[in-house]
C-alpha positions in Angstrom: 84.3 250.7 12.2 80.7 252.0 12.4 81.6 254.8 10.0 83.0 252.3 7.5 79.9 250.2 7.7 77.7 253.2 7.3 79.6 254.5 4.2 79.4 251.0 2.7 75.6 251.0 3.1 75.7 248.0 5.4 73.7 249.4 8.3 70.0 249.0 8.9 67.8 250.4 11.5 66.7 247.7 13.9 63.0 247.4 12.9 63.8 247.3 9.2 66.6 244.8 9.8 64.3 242.6 11.8 61.8 242.5 8.9 64.3 241.3 6.4 63.6 237.8 5.2 60.2 237.9 7.0 57.5 236.0 5.1 53.9 237.2 5.0 50.7 236.4 3.2 48.6 238.9 1.3 44.9 238.1 1.2 42.6 240.1 -1.1 39.0 239.3 -0.3 36.9 241.0 -2.9 33.3 240.8 -3.9 33.8 238.0 -6.3 37.1 236.4 -5.6 39.6 235.8 -2.9 43.2 236.0 -4.0 46.3 234.8 -2.1 50.0 235.1 -2.4 52.9 234.6 0.0 55.9 236.9 -0.2 59.3 237.4 1.5 61.0 240.7 2.1 64.5 240.7 0.8 67.5 242.8 1.9 67.1 245.3 -1.0 63.5 246.0 -0.1 62.3 243.8 -2.9 59.7 241.1 -2.5 60.2 237.5 -3.6 57.2 235.3 -4.3 57.3 232.2 -2.1 54.1 230.6 -3.4 52.4 230.9 -6.7 49.5 233.3 -6.7 46.2 231.6 -6.4 42.6 232.6 -6.1 39.0 231.4 -6.4 35.5 232.5 -6.7 34.6 232.7 -3.0 34.4 236.4 -2.3 31.8 238.4 -0.4 29.0 238.0 -3.0 29.3 234.2 -2.5 28.9 234.7 1.3 25.7 236.7 0.6 24.5 233.9 -1.7 25.2 231.3 1.1 23.2 233.5 3.5 20.2 233.3 1.3 20.6 229.6 1.0 20.7 229.4 4.8 17.5 231.4 5.0 15.8 229.1 2.4 16.7 226.1 4.5 15.3 227.7 7.7 12.2 229.4 6.3 11.5 227.2 3.3 12.0 227.8 -0.4 8.3 228.9 -0.9 8.6 231.6 1.8 11.8 232.9 0.2 10.1 232.9 -3.3 7.1 234.9 -1.8 9.5 237.3 -0.2 11.4 237.8 -3.4 8.2 238.2 -5.5 6.1 240.4 -3.2 8.6 242.2 -1.0 11.8 242.4 -3.0 12.8 245.7 -1.3 12.5 244.1 2.1 14.6 241.2 1.1 17.3 243.5 -0.2 17.1 245.5 3.1 17.6 242.2 5.0 20.7 241.3 2.9 22.0 244.9 3.4 21.6 244.5 7.1 23.4 241.2 7.0 26.3 242.8 5.1 26.5 245.8 7.4 26.1 244.1 10.8 27.5 240.6 10.4 30.2 240.7 7.7 33.5 242.1 8.6 34.4 245.3 6.8 38.1 246.2 6.4 38.6 249.9 7.0 42.4 249.9 7.3 42.2 250.9 11.0 44.7 248.6 12.7 42.8 248.9 16.0 39.9 246.9 14.4 41.7 243.7 13.9 44.4 241.6 15.5 47.3 240.4 13.3 48.7 237.0 14.1 51.8 235.2 13.1 52.3 231.5 12.4 55.2 229.4 11.0 54.5 228.2 7.4 57.9 226.6 6.8 
């Protein structure tokens, strides 16, 4: 029986079989935009689109802009203008430090983040 199933191409290894019909979300957080799509893995290793692709202008550069707005509220607009006019290099350094130390950078190393599952149906 197993040989017949194998010859017919009806066998799957357990991890791959468990993934079939799994749904997952792909999130692409770029500098300018964040793009989302939800997909499902089909039996023939093809992907079906569950939701229409969507995106908006809310990427990393917008986070940087909001950081500057936050500083303006805390320090005052006139202080930020003086910093921008007289010490532009220092302001750029401050933004660079914010990006390096406080924003999450994706490196592809799975040990640096925790995946999680949730039911979207």
